[in-house]
LOFIDREN-331657 format. One record per residue (C-alpha): residue in one letter; x negated, y, z. Coordinates in Angstrom, 3 decimals. Layout:
residues N
<node zado="A" east="X" north="Y" up="Z"/>
...
END
This chain:
residues 323
<node zado="M" east="-196.374" north="55.267" up="147.112"/>
<node zado="S" east="-198.536" north="53.795" up="149.798"/>
<node zado="A" east="-197.751" north="54.701" up="153.476"/>
<node zado="R" east="-200.796" north="56.993" up="153.412"/>
<node zado="A" east="-199.611" north="59.184" up="150.841"/>
<node zado="W" east="-196.206" north="60.136" up="152.577"/>
<node zado="P" east="-196.116" north="63.542" up="153.732"/>
<node zado="Y" east="-195.174" north="64.206" up="157.220"/>
<node zado="S" east="-192.984" north="66.861" up="156.593"/>
<node zado="K" east="-189.469" north="67.997" up="157.853"/>
<node zado="G" east="-186.610" north="66.654" up="155.922"/>
<node zado="L" east="-185.388" north="63.887" up="153.703"/>
<node zado="H" east="-188.293" north="61.489" up="152.039"/>
<node zado="D" east="-186.981" north="59.419" up="148.850"/>
<node zado="L" east="-188.577" north="55.825" up="149.761"/>
<node zado="G" east="-187.176" north="54.450" up="146.300"/>
<node zado="D" east="-184.126" north="52.275" up="145.411"/>
<node zado="G" east="-182.138" north="53.988" up="147.791"/>
<node zado="C" east="-183.846" north="54.039" up="151.038"/>
<node zado="Y" east="-184.751" north="57.512" up="152.644"/>
<node zado="A" east="-186.194" north="58.612" up="155.473"/>
<node zado="Y" east="-185.487" north="61.675" up="157.313"/>
<node zado="L" east="-188.327" north="63.062" up="159.549"/>
<node zado="Q" east="-188.852" north="65.478" up="162.392"/>
<node zado="P" east="-192.120" north="66.815" up="162.773"/>
<node zado="D" east="-194.337" north="66.694" up="165.290"/>
<node zado="G" east="-192.320" north="63.764" up="166.760"/>
<node zado="S" east="-192.620" north="64.577" up="170.335"/>
<node zado="W" east="-190.041" north="64.893" up="172.886"/>
<node zado="G" east="-186.594" north="64.647" up="170.985"/>
<node zado="W" east="-187.940" north="65.188" up="167.366"/>
<node zado="S" east="-186.912" north="62.057" up="166.069"/>
<node zado="N" east="-186.386" north="60.189" up="162.455"/>
<node zado="A" east="-183.220" north="58.879" up="160.968"/>
<node zado="G" east="-182.791" north="56.750" up="157.992"/>
<node zado="L" east="-180.162" north="56.467" up="155.005"/>
<node zado="V" east="-179.807" north="53.274" up="152.882"/>
<node zado="V" east="-177.669" north="53.551" up="149.799"/>
<node zado="A" east="-176.350" north="50.926" up="147.131"/>
<node zado="D" east="-173.273" north="50.891" up="144.694"/>
<node zado="D" east="-172.010" north="54.024" up="145.919"/>
<node zado="Q" east="-171.981" north="52.900" up="149.613"/>
<node zado="S" east="-174.380" north="53.994" up="152.594"/>
<node zado="L" east="-175.508" north="52.950" up="155.835"/>
<node zado="L" east="-177.059" north="55.884" up="158.411"/>
<node zado="V" east="-179.795" north="54.537" up="160.807"/>
<node zado="D" east="-179.324" north="56.903" up="163.945"/>
<node zado="T" east="-178.163" north="60.409" up="164.411"/>
<node zado="L" east="-180.645" north="63.438" up="166.054"/>
<node zado="F" east="-180.600" north="65.290" up="169.258"/>
<node zado="D" east="-177.891" north="67.845" up="169.010"/>
<node zado="L" east="-175.058" north="68.394" up="166.474"/>
<node zado="K" east="-176.981" north="71.522" up="164.551"/>
<node zado="L" east="-179.849" north="68.761" up="163.577"/>
<node zado="T" east="-177.294" north="66.159" up="162.839"/>
<node zado="G" east="-175.548" north="68.307" up="160.435"/>
<node zado="A" east="-178.458" north="69.677" up="158.833"/>
<node zado="M" east="-179.510" north="66.359" up="158.145"/>
<node zado="L" east="-176.343" north="65.123" up="156.568"/>
<node zado="A" east="-176.049" north="68.012" up="154.290"/>
<node zado="A" east="-179.934" north="66.975" up="153.210"/>
<node zado="M" east="-178.500" north="63.322" up="152.650"/>
<node zado="R" east="-175.375" north="64.716" up="150.728"/>
<node zado="R" east="-177.330" north="66.606" up="148.658"/>
<node zado="A" east="-179.720" north="63.548" up="147.895"/>
<node zado="E" east="-176.754" north="61.177" up="147.185"/>
<node zado="P" east="-173.392" north="63.219" up="146.704"/>
<node zado="R" east="-171.136" north="59.959" up="146.084"/>
<node zado="A" east="-172.507" north="57.800" up="149.037"/>
<node zado="A" east="-173.250" north="60.494" up="151.642"/>
<node zado="A" east="-169.863" north="62.099" up="151.265"/>
<node zado="R" east="-168.603" north="59.187" up="153.688"/>
<node zado="I" east="-170.728" north="57.467" up="155.655"/>
<node zado="G" east="-169.572" north="53.990" up="155.786"/>
<node zado="A" east="-171.529" north="52.486" up="158.591"/>
<node zado="L" east="-173.967" north="53.982" up="161.088"/>
<node zado="V" east="-176.427" north="52.127" up="163.254"/>
<node zado="N" east="-177.836" north="53.102" up="166.491"/>
<node zado="T" east="-181.290" north="51.665" up="167.095"/>
<node zado="H" east="-180.762" north="52.032" up="170.989"/>
<node zado="S" east="-178.984" north="54.424" up="173.277"/>
<node zado="N" east="-181.459" north="57.484" up="173.692"/>
<node zado="G" east="-179.768" north="60.863" up="172.822"/>
<node zado="D" east="-182.120" north="61.800" up="170.113"/>
<node zado="H" east="-180.857" north="59.096" up="168.087"/>
<node zado="V" east="-176.997" north="59.160" up="169.174"/>
<node zado="F" east="-176.031" north="62.282" up="170.307"/>
<node zado="G" east="-174.780" north="63.740" up="166.445"/>
<node zado="N" east="-172.648" north="60.523" up="166.036"/>
<node zado="E" east="-169.611" north="62.557" up="166.296"/>
<node zado="L" east="-170.391" north="64.256" up="163.162"/>
<node zado="V" east="-169.755" north="60.388" up="161.348"/>
<node zado="A" east="-167.298" north="59.147" up="163.759"/>
<node zado="D" east="-165.364" north="57.704" up="160.778"/>
<node zado="A" east="-168.002" north="55.474" up="160.330"/>
<node zado="E" east="-168.272" north="51.928" up="161.719"/>
<node zado="I" east="-170.783" north="52.614" up="164.530"/>
<node zado="I" east="-172.788" north="49.553" up="165.384"/>
<node zado="A" east="-175.144" north="48.813" up="167.986"/>
<node zado="S" east="-176.314" north="45.864" up="169.845"/>
<node zado="R" east="-173.865" north="45.009" up="172.789"/>
<node zado="A" east="-176.705" north="46.119" up="175.723"/>
<node zado="C" east="-177.078" north="49.451" up="173.651"/>
<node zado="A" east="-173.221" north="50.232" up="173.898"/>
<node zado="E" east="-172.954" north="49.203" up="177.483"/>
<node zado="E" east="-176.072" north="51.618" up="178.238"/>
<node zado="M" east="-174.227" north="54.705" up="176.071"/>
<node zado="R" east="-170.959" north="53.791" up="178.082"/>
<node zado="H" east="-172.959" north="54.283" up="181.764"/>
<node zado="D" east="-176.144" north="56.835" up="181.414"/>
<node zado="G" east="-173.940" north="60.171" up="181.327"/>
<node zado="G" east="-174.781" north="61.138" up="177.581"/>
<node zado="A" east="-174.887" north="64.716" up="176.623"/>
<node zado="R" east="-173.246" north="66.324" up="179.716"/>
<node zado="R" east="-175.943" north="65.002" up="182.114"/>
<node zado="L" east="-178.849" north="66.179" up="180.116"/>
<node zado="A" east="-176.560" north="69.497" up="179.476"/>
<node zado="D" east="-176.620" north="69.761" up="183.470"/>
<node zado="F" east="-180.305" north="68.540" up="183.846"/>
<node zado="K" east="-180.949" north="71.486" up="181.632"/>
<node zado="R" east="-179.072" north="74.113" up="183.259"/>
<node zado="N" east="-180.384" north="73.506" up="186.635"/>
<node zado="A" east="-183.888" north="72.627" up="185.647"/>
<node zado="P" east="-184.958" north="76.320" up="187.009"/>
<node zado="A" east="-184.027" north="74.893" up="190.522"/>
<node zado="M" east="-186.161" north="71.893" up="190.197"/>
<node zado="G" east="-189.864" north="73.380" up="190.541"/>
<node zado="E" east="-192.631" north="71.963" up="187.955"/>
<node zado="A" east="-190.470" north="69.071" up="186.848"/>
<node zado="G" east="-187.701" north="71.469" up="185.745"/>
<node zado="R" east="-189.954" north="73.735" up="184.075"/>
<node zado="F" east="-191.285" north="70.595" up="182.080"/>
<node zado="F" east="-188.174" north="69.293" up="181.203"/>
<node zado="A" east="-186.773" north="72.934" up="180.112"/>
<node zado="E" east="-189.775" north="73.360" up="177.914"/>
<node zado="I" east="-189.645" north="69.912" up="176.157"/>
<node zado="F" east="-185.871" north="70.401" up="175.304"/>
<node zado="A" east="-185.660" north="73.751" up="175.102"/>
<node zado="P" east="-185.131" north="73.523" up="171.361"/>
<node zado="F" east="-182.143" north="71.143" up="171.805"/>
<node zado="D" east="-178.127" north="72.172" up="172.288"/>
<node zado="F" east="-176.404" north="69.675" up="174.537"/>
<node zado="E" east="-173.570" north="71.756" up="175.485"/>
<node zado="G" east="-170.409" north="70.137" up="173.767"/>
<node zado="V" east="-171.744" north="67.043" up="172.537"/>
<node zado="N" east="-169.062" north="64.391" up="172.782"/>
<node zado="V" east="-170.810" north="61.252" up="171.789"/>
<node zado="A" east="-168.863" north="58.728" up="169.214"/>
<node zado="M" east="-169.101" north="55.264" up="170.806"/>
<node zado="P" east="-170.193" north="52.101" up="168.968"/>
<node zado="T" east="-167.119" north="50.544" up="167.323"/>
<node zado="R" east="-168.794" north="46.937" up="166.701"/>
<node zado="T" east="-171.600" north="45.462" up="168.637"/>
<node zado="F" east="-173.825" north="42.067" up="168.444"/>
<node zado="T" east="-176.061" north="40.194" up="169.804"/>
<node zado="G" east="-179.157" north="38.549" up="168.160"/>
<node zado="E" east="-178.960" north="39.104" up="164.406"/>
<node zado="L" east="-176.145" north="40.786" up="162.129"/>
<node zado="D" east="-176.360" north="41.038" up="158.381"/>
<node zado="V" east="-174.639" north="44.241" up="157.170"/>
<node zado="A" east="-174.022" north="44.856" up="153.419"/>
<node zado="V" east="-174.109" north="48.029" up="151.756"/>
<node zado="G" east="-173.364" north="47.794" up="148.348"/>
<node zado="D" east="-175.492" north="44.726" up="146.894"/>
<node zado="K" east="-178.024" north="45.366" up="149.426"/>
<node zado="T" east="-178.329" north="43.564" up="152.907"/>
<node zado="V" east="-179.346" north="45.489" up="156.275"/>
<node zado="R" east="-180.708" north="43.105" up="158.603"/>
<node zado="L" east="-180.337" north="44.343" up="162.240"/>
<node zado="I" east="-182.477" north="42.530" up="164.609"/>
<node zado="E" east="-182.412" north="42.774" up="168.420"/>
<node zado="V" east="-185.511" north="42.968" up="170.075"/>
<node zado="G" east="-184.607" north="44.689" up="173.457"/>
<node zado="P" east="-184.540" north="45.088" up="176.326"/>
<node zado="A" east="-187.936" north="46.948" up="175.706"/>
<node zado="H" east="-188.061" north="50.530" up="175.422"/>
<node zado="T" east="-184.425" north="50.617" up="176.502"/>
<node zado="R" east="-182.076" north="47.888" up="177.025"/>
<node zado="G" east="-180.753" north="47.402" up="173.665"/>
<node zado="D" east="-183.359" north="48.112" up="170.696"/>
<node zado="V" east="-182.630" north="46.951" up="167.398"/>
<node zado="L" east="-184.780" north="46.944" up="163.893"/>
<node zado="A" east="-183.124" north="47.831" up="160.795"/>
<node zado="Y" east="-184.706" north="45.923" up="158.043"/>
<node zado="V" east="-184.032" north="46.033" up="154.224"/>
<node zado="P" east="-185.695" north="42.874" up="152.966"/>
<node zado="A" east="-185.135" north="43.643" up="149.192"/>
<node zado="D" east="-187.010" north="47.185" up="149.349"/>
<node zado="R" east="-189.393" north="45.981" up="151.953"/>
<node zado="V" east="-188.352" north="48.770" up="154.260"/>
<node zado="I" east="-187.643" north="48.828" up="158.060"/>
<node zado="Y" east="-186.240" north="51.173" up="160.328"/>
<node zado="T" east="-187.888" north="50.650" up="163.832"/>
<node zado="G" east="-185.849" north="53.026" up="165.829"/>
<node zado="D" east="-188.131" north="53.963" up="168.919"/>
<node zado="I" east="-190.298" north="50.639" up="169.189"/>
<node zado="L" east="-192.723" north="52.762" up="167.239"/>
<node zado="F" east="-193.773" north="56.188" up="168.019"/>
<node zado="V" east="-196.339" north="56.903" up="165.561"/>
<node zado="G" east="-199.208" north="59.498" up="166.701"/>
<node zado="G" east="-197.535" north="59.877" up="170.116"/>
<node zado="H" east="-197.540" north="57.791" up="173.230"/>
<node zado="P" east="-194.475" north="55.370" up="173.659"/>
<node zado="I" east="-192.434" north="55.230" up="176.507"/>
<node zado="I" east="-191.332" north="51.982" up="178.002"/>
<node zado="W" east="-187.879" north="53.245" up="179.748"/>
<node zado="A" east="-186.958" north="49.460" up="180.296"/>
<node zado="G" east="-189.159" north="46.748" up="179.592"/>
<node zado="P" east="-190.601" north="44.301" up="179.908"/>
<node zado="I" east="-193.468" north="45.203" up="177.878"/>
<node zado="A" east="-193.437" north="41.391" up="176.703"/>
<node zado="N" east="-190.592" north="41.997" up="174.669"/>
<node zado="W" east="-191.984" north="45.010" up="172.826"/>
<node zado="I" east="-195.311" north="43.382" up="172.004"/>
<node zado="K" east="-193.029" north="40.360" up="170.631"/>
<node zado="A" east="-191.184" north="43.063" up="168.492"/>
<node zado="C" east="-194.300" north="44.637" up="167.136"/>
<node zado="Q" east="-195.601" north="41.000" up="166.074"/>
<node zado="L" east="-192.562" north="40.033" up="164.918"/>
<node zado="M" east="-192.396" north="43.281" up="162.299"/>
<node zado="L" east="-196.262" north="42.188" up="161.527"/>
<node zado="E" east="-194.942" north="38.885" up="160.186"/>
<node zado="L" east="-191.856" north="40.388" up="158.277"/>
<node zado="D" east="-192.403" north="41.010" up="154.714"/>
<node zado="V" east="-192.303" north="44.862" up="155.181"/>
<node zado="A" east="-194.428" north="47.587" up="153.059"/>
<node zado="T" east="-192.619" north="51.009" up="154.595"/>
<node zado="V" east="-191.948" north="51.520" up="158.069"/>
<node zado="V" east="-189.752" north="54.151" up="159.247"/>
<node zado="P" east="-190.773" north="54.867" up="162.949"/>
<node zado="G" east="-187.970" north="56.443" up="165.918"/>
<node zado="H" east="-190.999" north="59.440" up="165.918"/>
<node zado="G" east="-193.906" north="60.151" up="163.892"/>
<node zado="P" east="-194.935" north="59.578" up="160.247"/>
<node zado="I" east="-193.951" north="57.012" up="157.877"/>
<node zado="T" east="-196.497" north="54.181" up="158.088"/>
<node zado="D" east="-197.101" north="50.665" up="157.346"/>
<node zado="K" east="-198.133" north="47.383" up="159.399"/>
<node zado="R" east="-201.249" north="49.145" up="160.341"/>
<node zado="G" east="-198.880" north="51.451" up="162.672"/>
<node zado="V" east="-196.939" north="48.750" up="163.914"/>
<node zado="A" east="-200.598" north="47.182" up="164.632"/>
<node zado="A" east="-201.625" north="50.552" up="166.467"/>
<node zado="V" east="-198.503" north="50.353" up="168.958"/>
<node zado="K" east="-198.894" north="46.701" up="169.552"/>
<node zado="G" east="-202.526" north="47.175" up="170.720"/>
<node zado="Y" east="-201.608" north="50.164" up="172.666"/>
<node zado="L" east="-199.061" north="48.209" up="174.738"/>
<node zado="E" east="-201.540" north="45.273" up="174.966"/>
<node zado="Y" east="-204.119" north="47.976" up="176.720"/>
<node zado="I" east="-201.595" north="49.588" up="179.050"/>
<node zado="Q" east="-200.320" north="46.319" up="179.927"/>
<node zado="R" east="-203.552" north="45.083" up="180.898"/>
<node zado="E" east="-205.080" north="48.156" up="182.943"/>
<node zado="A" east="-201.870" north="48.980" up="184.677"/>
<node zado="R" east="-202.354" north="45.129" up="185.800"/>
<node zado="R" east="-205.351" north="45.184" up="187.098"/>
<node zado="R" east="-204.673" north="48.585" up="189.029"/>
<node zado="F" east="-201.512" north="46.604" up="190.636"/>
<node zado="D" east="-203.619" north="43.769" up="191.529"/>
<node zado="A" east="-205.956" north="46.205" up="193.097"/>
<node zado="G" east="-203.047" north="47.730" up="195.370"/>
<node zado="M" east="-202.944" north="50.823" up="193.544"/>
<node zado="T" east="-199.844" north="52.954" up="193.734"/>
<node zado="A" east="-198.123" north="53.494" up="190.236"/>
<node zado="A" east="-199.013" north="57.467" up="190.174"/>
<node zado="D" east="-202.615" north="56.630" up="190.942"/>
<node zado="A" east="-202.831" north="54.090" up="188.432"/>
<node zado="A" east="-201.349" north="56.517" up="186.015"/>
<node zado="R" east="-204.015" north="59.028" up="186.846"/>
<node zado="D" east="-206.751" north="56.693" up="186.697"/>
<node zado="I" east="-206.116" north="54.688" up="183.431"/>
<node zado="S" east="-208.532" north="56.136" up="180.468"/>
<node zado="L" east="-206.558" north="56.975" up="177.645"/>
<node zado="A" east="-209.910" north="58.112" up="175.588"/>
<node zado="D" east="-209.050" north="55.823" up="173.011"/>
<node zado="Y" east="-205.626" north="57.082" up="172.297"/>
<node zado="S" east="-206.979" north="61.120" up="172.696"/>
<node zado="S" east="-205.317" north="61.982" up="168.980"/>
<node zado="W" east="-201.775" north="60.790" up="170.081"/>
<node zado="G" east="-199.385" north="63.111" up="171.834"/>
<node zado="D" east="-197.630" north="62.894" up="175.107"/>
<node zado="A" east="-200.015" north="61.114" up="176.832"/>
<node zado="E" east="-198.052" north="62.112" up="180.132"/>
<node zado="R" east="-195.711" north="59.055" up="179.411"/>
<node zado="I" east="-198.239" north="56.906" up="181.063"/>
<node zado="V" east="-196.496" north="57.701" up="184.277"/>
<node zado="V" east="-193.320" north="56.247" up="183.286"/>
<node zado="N" east="-195.196" north="53.218" up="181.674"/>
<node zado="V" east="-197.120" north="52.395" up="184.558"/>
<node zado="A" east="-194.113" north="52.858" up="186.942"/>
<node zado="T" east="-192.204" north="50.680" up="184.999"/>
<node zado="L" east="-194.767" north="48.273" up="184.690"/>
<node zado="H" east="-195.265" north="47.986" up="188.577"/>
<node zado="H" east="-191.573" north="47.512" up="188.825"/>
<node zado="E" east="-192.066" north="44.395" up="186.558"/>
<node zado="F" east="-194.914" north="43.161" up="187.976"/>
<node zado="S" east="-193.489" north="43.110" up="191.632"/>
<node zado="G" east="-190.416" north="41.396" up="190.475"/>
<node zado="G" east="-188.299" north="44.438" up="190.973"/>
<node zado="A" east="-189.593" north="45.012" up="194.499"/>
<node zado="A" east="-191.450" north="48.093" up="193.259"/>
<node zado="P" east="-188.796" north="50.757" up="192.771"/>
<node zado="M" east="-188.460" north="52.943" up="190.037"/>
<node zado="P" east="-188.871" north="56.473" up="191.131"/>
<node zado="P" east="-185.859" north="58.965" up="190.205"/>
<node zado="I" east="-186.246" north="60.574" up="187.008"/>
<node zado="A" east="-186.929" north="64.158" up="188.442"/>
<node zado="E" east="-189.837" north="62.581" up="190.431"/>
<node zado="L" east="-191.219" north="61.098" up="187.114"/>
<node zado="F" east="-190.905" north="64.447" up="185.177"/>
<node zado="G" east="-192.543" north="65.757" up="188.137"/>
<node zado="L" east="-195.333" north="63.630" up="187.989"/>
<node zado="M" east="-195.499" north="63.505" up="183.785"/>
<node zado="A" east="-195.586" north="68.053" up="184.014"/>
<node zado="E" east="-198.489" north="67.589" up="186.644"/>
<node zado="L" east="-200.371" north="64.936" up="184.458"/>
<node zado="R" east="-200.137" north="67.204" up="181.346"/>
<node zado="R" east="-200.950" north="70.278" up="183.589"/>
<node zado="N" east="-204.353" north="68.718" up="184.804"/>
<node zado="R" east="-204.928" north="67.072" up="181.626"/>
<node zado="R" east="-204.798" north="70.919" up="179.492"/>
<node zado="T" east="-207.047" north="72.292" up="182.356"/>
END
């Protein structure tokens, strides 16, 4: 089945030979994807979802499809530390939870679900930034989430056996976050990318450097891969990888020009044309991307704005582009 033929519908999609993708349209803020690899009644889960209800529904669908293997998940890989890929971990806390060392470190120090729950409760007092945050995260329940932490960490690469299959974990961060990981199943030519790929939506650069992200895309283009499951958006193939690589190269080039001209990050974000990406969602993320790039270009001298300020600028940009 070609990547073009995969429907973009919510739920579990059988990719063949024990590989599955769990999709959550429309792939916007918080609506992430996950994966399942099964062989010889053993299973490995790639990421959980943004809250316990969503993760529970996903696990139920996986148990229906693979009653023996998914009844007890043997291993869970967290591709990175963002909550929409880890907040459901406690529902598979008896599994071996595997992540890069940098991802585990980031998870220990980012405040987890409690920070987002507090932010959401306080949103009404935060003006436009709070309204934007409350709007995009309204569907998700962060209360009572206790994130189960990784029990096994690695750097570089790690091969994980799932029955007679090998799942190769490849650390490509820092890029989107500090500890991004790809989960590659060579025998089936399937790769689960976490948020190294957003398909049909603008990527968001929380960490950088952007060169690492571009390098990760190039690595995927060089691998023997036919089916690509992104962190957000529909199942794709190498064309989806190439599109994200092209976007990152464009943003890097345009942000650099404006940085060299002395523009502020906020003004540069407003100025960069996204016409070639007008069909992609969440264009407001250009605010974070340019701020991260200015921080990088300045060698750290240009500080990253506080998260509330970034959300305020994103809210402004989205409002202006809608009018």
